[in-house]
C-alpha positions as CSV (number, residue, x, y, z in Angstrom):
1,M,16.5,3.3,-36.6
2,T,16.2,-0.5,-37.4
3,S,12.5,-0.3,-38.0
4,L,13.0,2.7,-40.3
5,L,15.5,0.9,-42.4
6,L,13.3,-2.1,-42.7
7,L,10.5,0.1,-44.0
8,F,12.9,1.8,-46.4
9,L,14.0,-1.6,-47.8
10,L,10.4,-3.0,-48.0
11,P,9.4,-3.5,-51.6
12,L,6.6,-1.3,-52.9
13,S,4.4,-4.3,-53.6
14,A,4.3,-5.0,-49.9
15,L,3.2,-1.5,-49.1
16,S,0.3,-1.2,-51.5
17,L,-2.2,-3.4,-53.3
18,T,-1.0,-4.7,-56.6
19,T,-3.1,-4.7,-59.7
20,P,-4.8,-8.1,-60.0
21,I,-4.5,-10.1,-63.2
22,S,-7.9,-10.7,-64.8
23,Y,-8.6,-14.4,-65.4
24,L,-11.6,-16.4,-66.9
25,P,-12.6,-20.0,-66.2
26,L,-10.8,-22.4,-68.6
27,Q,-14.0,-24.1,-69.7
28,P,-16.1,-23.8,-72.9
29,V,-19.0,-21.3,-73.2
30,T,-21.2,-20.2,-76.0
31,I,-21.0,-16.6,-77.2
32,N,-22.5,-15.0,-80.2
33,T,-19.8,-13.5,-82.5
34,N,-20.1,-10.1,-84.0
35,T,-18.1,-7.4,-85.7
36,K,-15.8,-7.2,-82.7
37,I,-15.8,-10.6,-81.1
38,N,-14.4,-13.4,-83.4
39,I,-13.3,-17.0,-83.0
40,I,-9.5,-16.9,-82.8
41,P,-7.0,-19.8,-82.8
42,T,-5.4,-20.1,-79.4
43,F,-2.0,-21.4,-78.4
44,P,-1.6,-21.4,-74.6
45,L,2.0,-21.6,-73.5
46,G,1.6,-21.8,-69.8
47,S,3.1,-18.8,-68.1
48,A,4.7,-17.3,-71.2
49,V,3.9,-13.6,-71.8
50,Y,4.7,-11.7,-75.0
51,T,4.3,-8.0,-75.5
52,P,3.6,-5.8,-78.6
53,G,6.7,-5.1,-80.7
54,E,8.4,-8.3,-79.7
55,S,9.7,-11.0,-82.0
56,V,8.9,-14.6,-81.1
57,T,10.3,-17.9,-82.5
58,L,8.4,-21.1,-81.8
59,S,9.1,-24.8,-82.7
60,I,5.9,-26.6,-83.6
61,F,5.8,-30.4,-83.0
62,E,2.4,-31.4,-81.7
63,P,-0.1,-32.6,-84.4
64,R,-2.9,-30.2,-83.2
65,Y,-0.7,-27.2,-83.5
66,R,0.7,-28.3,-86.8
67,K,-2.9,-28.3,-88.0
68,M,-3.5,-24.9,-86.5
69,Y,-0.6,-23.4,-88.5
70,D,-1.9,-25.0,-91.6
71,H,-5.3,-23.5,-90.8
72,I,-4.0,-19.9,-90.3
73,L,-2.0,-20.1,-93.5
74,L,-4.9,-21.4,-95.6
75,N,-7.4,-18.8,-94.3
76,G,-4.8,-16.0,-94.7
77,S,-5.2,-14.7,-91.1
78,R,-1.7,-15.8,-90.0
79,R,-2.5,-14.9,-86.4
80,F,-3.4,-16.5,-83.1
81,I,-3.4,-15.5,-79.4
82,V,-1.3,-16.8,-76.6
83,P,-3.0,-16.4,-73.2
84,Q,-1.6,-17.4,-69.9
85,T,-3.1,-20.5,-68.2
86,I,-2.9,-21.1,-64.5
87,T,-4.3,-23.4,-61.9
88,D,-5.7,-21.5,-58.9
89,P,-3.6,-22.6,-55.9
90,T,-6.6,-22.3,-53.6
91,T,-9.5,-23.9,-55.6
92,G,-7.6,-26.0,-58.1
93,E,-9.7,-24.4,-60.9
94,K,-7.9,-23.9,-64.2
95,K,-8.1,-20.4,-65.6
96,V,-7.0,-18.4,-68.7
97,S,-5.9,-14.8,-68.7
98,E,-8.5,-12.3,-70.1
99,Y,-5.9,-10.4,-72.0
100,A,-3.6,-12.2,-74.4
101,P,-0.9,-11.1,-76.9
102,V,-1.7,-11.5,-80.6
103,L,1.1,-13.2,-82.7
104,Y,1.3,-12.8,-86.4
105,L,3.2,-15.5,-88.4
106,D,6.0,-13.8,-90.4
107,E,7.8,-16.9,-91.6
108,L,7.4,-20.6,-91.5
109,K,10.0,-23.2,-92.3
110,D,9.3,-26.9,-92.6
111,V,12.2,-28.6,-90.8
112,S,10.7,-32.0,-90.5
113,G,13.3,-33.5,-92.8
114,K,16.1,-32.2,-90.7
115,T,14.6,-33.2,-87.4
116,G,13.2,-36.7,-88.3
117,D,9.7,-35.1,-88.0
118,Q,10.3,-34.5,-84.3
119,V,9.7,-30.8,-85.1
120,K,7.5,-29.9,-88.1
121,Y,7.7,-26.1,-88.3
122,L,10.2,-23.5,-87.1
123,C,8.1,-20.3,-87.0
124,S,9.0,-16.6,-86.7
125,H,6.3,-14.2,-85.4
126,S,5.7,-10.6,-84.5
127,C,3.6,-9.7,-81.5
128,V,1.2,-7.2,-83.2
129,G,-1.3,-6.4,-80.5
130,I,-3.5,-7.5,-77.6
131,A,-6.8,-9.4,-77.5
132,R,-9.4,-9.4,-74.8
133,I,-10.9,-12.9,-74.4
134,A,-14.6,-13.1,-73.9
135,G,-14.7,-16.9,-73.3
136,V,-13.3,-20.2,-74.4
137,K,-15.0,-21.8,-77.4
138,R,-13.1,-25.1,-77.5
139,L,-10.5,-26.7,-75.3
140,S,-7.7,-29.0,-76.6
141,Q,-5.6,-31.7,-75.0
142,P,-2.3,-33.4,-76.1
143,G,-3.0,-36.1,-78.7
144,Q,-6.1,-34.4,-80.0
145,D,-6.4,-33.2,-83.6
146,E,-8.1,-29.9,-82.8
147,W,-6.5,-26.8,-81.4
148,M,-7.9,-24.5,-78.7
149,E,-10.1,-21.6,-79.8
150,C,-11.4,-18.6,-77.9
151,Y,-14.0,-15.9,-78.5
152,A,-11.9,-12.7,-78.5
153,E,-11.7,-9.1,-79.6
154,V,-8.5,-7.8,-81.0
155,L,-8.1,-4.4,-79.3
156,P,-7.6,-1.4,-81.6
157,E,-4.5,0.8,-81.4
158,E,-4.7,3.0,-78.3
159,V,-6.0,6.5,-78.6
160,I,-4.3,8.6,-75.9
161,T,-6.9,10.4,-73.8
162,V,-6.7,13.3,-71.4
163,E,-6.8,10.7,-68.5
164,D,-3.7,9.1,-70.0
165,A,-1.7,12.3,-70.1
166,V,1.3,11.8,-67.8
167,D,4.4,13.7,-66.9
168,L,7.2,11.8,-68.6
169,T,9.8,14.2,-67.2
170,A,9.3,12.7,-63.8
171,I,9.9,9.1,-64.9
172,R,13.0,10.1,-66.8
173,S,14.3,11.9,-63.7
174,H,13.7,8.8,-61.5
175,Y,15.3,6.5,-64.1
176,K,18.5,8.7,-64.3
177,K,18.7,8.7,-60.5
178,L,18.4,4.9,-60.5
179,V,21.2,4.5,-63.1
180,D,23.4,6.9,-61.2
181,L,22.9,4.9,-58.0
182,Q,23.7,1.7,-59.8
183,H,26.9,3.1,-61.1
184,T,28.0,4.4,-57.7
185,T,27.4,1.2,-55.9
186,T,28.4,-2.4,-56.5
187,S,25.1,-3.4,-58.2
188,S,25.7,-6.7,-60.0
189,V,23.0,-5.8,-62.6
190,R,22.6,-2.3,-63.9
191,F,21.5,-0.2,-66.8
192,T,24.0,1.6,-69.0
193,K,24.4,5.3,-68.7
194,D,23.6,5.7,-72.4
195,S,20.1,4.2,-71.7
196,V,19.1,7.4,-69.8
197,N,18.9,9.3,-73.1
198,T,17.2,6.5,-75.0
199,L,14.6,5.4,-72.5
200,A,11.5,4.5,-74.6
201,L,8.3,5.9,-73.4
202,A,6.2,6.7,-76.5
203,P,2.7,5.3,-77.0
204,G,2.1,2.7,-79.7
205,R,3.2,-0.9,-80.2
206,E,6.3,-0.6,-82.4
207,E,9.9,-1.0,-81.3
208,G,10.9,2.2,-79.4
209,S,7.5,2.5,-77.7
210,L,6.9,2.1,-73.9
211,W,6.7,-1.6,-74.5
212,S,10.4,-1.7,-75.2
213,T,11.0,-0.3,-71.6
214,V,8.5,-2.8,-70.2
215,R,10.5,-5.7,-71.7
216,L,13.8,-4.0,-70.6
217,W,12.5,-3.8,-67.0
218,S,11.4,-7.5,-67.0
219,R,14.8,-8.6,-68.3
220,F,16.5,-6.5,-65.6
221,K,14.6,-8.2,-62.9
222,D,15.2,-11.7,-64.4
223,Q,18.9,-11.0,-64.7
224,Y,19.0,-9.8,-61.1
225,A,17.3,-13.0,-60.0
226,S,19.6,-15.1,-62.1
227,N,22.7,-13.4,-60.5
228,L,21.3,-13.9,-57.0
229,E,20.7,-17.6,-57.8
230,R,24.2,-18.0,-59.0
231,E,25.6,-16.3,-55.9
232,I,23.6,-18.5,-53.6
233,Q,24.8,-21.7,-55.4
234,E,28.5,-20.8,-55.9
235,S,29.7,-21.6,-52.3
236,L,27.9,-24.9,-52.4
237,Q,29.4,-25.8,-55.8
238,M,32.9,-25.2,-54.5
239,K,32.3,-27.4,-51.5
240,I,30.9,-30.2,-53.5
241,L,33.9,-29.9,-55.9
242,D,36.3,-30.1,-53.0
243,H,34.5,-33.2,-51.7
244,L,34.7,-34.9,-55.1
245,K,38.4,-34.0,-55.3
246,E,39.0,-35.8,-52.0
247,L,37.4,-38.9,-53.6
248,N,39.3,-38.4,-56.9
249,Q,35.9,-38.1,-58.6
250,E,36.1,-34.4,-59.8
251,N,35.3,-35.5,-63.4
252,T,32.0,-37.2,-62.3
253,A,29.2,-36.1,-64.7
254,S,26.4,-36.5,-62.1
255,I,26.1,-36.6,-58.3
256,N,23.7,-38.7,-56.3
257,F,22.3,-36.6,-53.4
258,E,22.2,-39.7,-51.1
259,S,26.0,-40.2,-51.6
260,L,26.8,-36.7,-50.2
261,P,27.9,-36.4,-46.5
262,D,25.2,-35.1,-44.1
263,N,26.7,-31.6,-43.9
264,L,26.6,-31.1,-47.7
265,K,23.0,-32.6,-47.8
266,K,22.0,-29.9,-45.4
267,E,23.6,-27.2,-47.5
268,V,21.9,-28.5,-50.7
269,L,18.5,-28.3,-49.0
270,E,19.3,-24.8,-47.6
271,V,20.3,-23.6,-51.1
272,E,17.1,-25.1,-52.6
273,R,15.1,-23.2,-49.9
274,R,16.8,-19.9,-50.6
275,V,16.4,-20.2,-54.3
276,R,12.7,-21.1,-53.8
277,E,12.1,-18.2,-51.3
278,E,14.4,-15.5,-52.6
279,C,14.8,-16.0,-56.4
280,A,11.5,-17.7,-57.6
281,P,9.3,-14.7,-56.4
282,I,11.4,-12.3,-58.4
283,Y,11.0,-14.4,-61.6
284,E,7.3,-14.7,-60.9
285,E,6.8,-11.0,-60.3
286,S,8.7,-10.1,-63.5
287,N,6.4,-12.4,-65.4
288,R,3.4,-11.0,-63.6
289,F,4.4,-7.4,-64.4
290,L,4.3,-8.2,-68.2
291,Q,0.8,-9.7,-67.9
292,V,-0.5,-6.8,-65.9
293,C,0.8,-4.4,-68.5
294,L,-1.2,-6.2,-71.2
295,Q,-4.4,-5.2,-69.5
296,M,-3.5,-1.6,-68.8
297,S,-4.0,1.6,-70.8
298,Y,-0.9,3.6,-71.9
299,G,-1.2,6.0,-69.0
300,E,-1.6,3.1,-66.5
301,R,1.5,1.4,-67.9
302,V,3.6,4.6,-67.6
303,K,2.5,4.9,-63.9
304,E,3.3,1.2,-63.4
305,V,6.8,1.5,-64.8
306,S,7.4,4.7,-63.0
307,G,6.3,3.2,-59.7
308,R,8.7,0.3,-60.1
309,I,11.6,2.6,-61.0
310,E,10.9,4.7,-57.9
311,E,10.7,1.5,-55.8
312,E,14.1,0.4,-57.1
313,V,15.6,3.9,-56.3
314,R,14.3,3.6,-52.7
315,L,15.8,0.1,-52.4
316,G,19.1,1.4,-53.7
317,E,19.2,4.3,-51.4
318,G,18.3,2.0,-48.5
319,R,21.2,-0.3,-49.3
320,V,23.6,2.7,-49.4
321,M,22.3,3.9,-46.1
322,L,22.6,0.4,-44.6
323,S,26.1,0.0,-45.9
324,N,27.2,3.3,-44.5
325,I,25.8,2.4,-41.0
326,I,27.5,-1.0,-41.1
């Protein structure tokens, strides 16, 4: 029975191979441009991932990106791409994601006078599409005048094919089951019952498309990780507060780790371990989910979202079964 429950509670990602994120070497290459592949300004923001239909606000302070914004305004394109950049943990090689969101500049405000020139522009954008990067044309480093550029193709609006035809009735049924489970248990994070009737699954890139549900799911997992992190830390925070009260130092703004008694030091290290091992992977997988969806077709995204909903249903049913046994 125990082994059966462990299998029931095992995440889907541990039972099947996950879709790998496609990356390219972060080094300049030479590629001939054509009607599809163009040189596009590139603004890498580390692990940040944006999705079509999303609104994005950025504060621009680095000289190289101030110039990039001046450039896209002068040439009228008003767009750039934001790929993920990573360092391979095994090889140490720097890489850039093959698929990147395309941001369109909607509004630019010069706030240098209000910020003492610490921030030059406050910019509002719409994520209007996805680009497939063929290679890096030019790299850029902090302190340089030039921004990064990539050879990339902005992908056209998707045409739904026979292969993309999926049964949306099934995903709606699984989602309703998940919401019902969440509202009959003590789930700390849950979807509203009204969301069952408004679950967005349509093709396209505008608000109300499947991309809205992709973002909703990512926020759900982020909130779950945030709540878990808070629960892990609460007990320790109370113990540290009690310790400070004993010393009449409860109003202390900061605490030196070395000043804590050994038992609290151990608990601090244990909390750090749990957050690192239990919470960080959830945040990372939520972010990874967004990036994976960028490189999928509509039909593949529907199946990806459906699979994650089914996984969450199984986990919920497993928790209910376990609580009944206990």
